[in-house]
N, C-alpha and C positions, 0 to 999 in steps of 0.2 A: 507051559510050553512057549508062550509068547515071550516071556522074560528070557528064556534060554535062547530063542532065536535072536532077540535084540542084543543079548550079550555076545553071541557069536558074531553077529554083524559088526559090533563095536570092536571085537578082537581083530577081525579081518581088516577093518578099516585102519586100526592102529598098525597092524603088520605092514599094510600097503604104504602107509605114510612113513613108517620107519625105513622101509626098503627104499622109497623115493629119496628120503633125506640122506641115506647112506650113499646112494648113487650120486646125488648132488655133491656130497663131500669129497668124492674122488673124481668128479668131473666126467661121469659117464651117464649116458641116457639109460633109463630102465629098460626101454625097448631093446637096446643093444645087449644088455645083460641077459635078457630073456632069450634073445636069438642065440647067443653063445651057449646058453643052457639047453638049446635044442627045441625051444618053444617058438611058436609063431609070434612075430612082433605085435600083432593085434591083440594078443592076450593081455598085454599091459592095459590097454584102453578098456577092455572088457572088465578087468579087475577093478580099475579105477571107477568105472561107471556103476559097478555093482551088478552088472548083467550076469556075471559068473563069479564064483568064488574060487580062489586058488586051491588046487588039490595039494595034499601033503607032498606028493612026488614032485610036482612043479615047483613048490616053494623050496624044497630041499635042493633041487637042481639049480634054481636061481641063487639060492644062498651060497652054494659051493662056488659058483662062478664069481659072485660079488666078493666073497671072502678072499678068493685068489687075487682079484683086482686090488682089493684093499691092501693085501699083504705086499703085492708087487709095488704099488704106488707108495706104500708106507716105507718099504725098504729103499726106494729111490729117494724119498725125502730124508731118510736117516743116513744115507751114504755119505762118506767123508767127502770133503771138497775135492781131494785129489782123485777120488773115484769118479767124480762128476766132471773131471777135466778142468777144475778150477784150482789155481794156486792157493795153498793154505796160507793164512796170515802168519807173519813171522813170530808173533806171540799170541797166545790165546786170549780172548776177551775175558775179563773177570765175569763171574756169575752175576746175572741180573739181580737187582735189589729184591730181597725177599726169598732168594734161593741160596741155600747153603751148598758147599762144594759137593756134598753127597747127593744133591738133587732134591733134598727135602725142603718143602716149603715151610717157612716159619712166619709168625705174625709179630 
């Protein structure tokens, strides 16, 4: 039973660290994601400290919000320069070294 509890604690720790890293990657605070998911902001600190473990319902809610943020920010990053209000260059830049026109990386 102790090994199971230790394994579960490690899994939760990994989930929380991954969630935090994903939030950092899109420039949003985990507390804000949880608030948008309908959770109290203090939940993040209780998760981080290990005082409480996330429920499946709260994790799913937070995951949905974070996935929406990631998708929105990802689309903003992938938008064409004209969609971002920037004039497109007159000729496209060649593919960076190591990238074929198909986007495939070669060595």
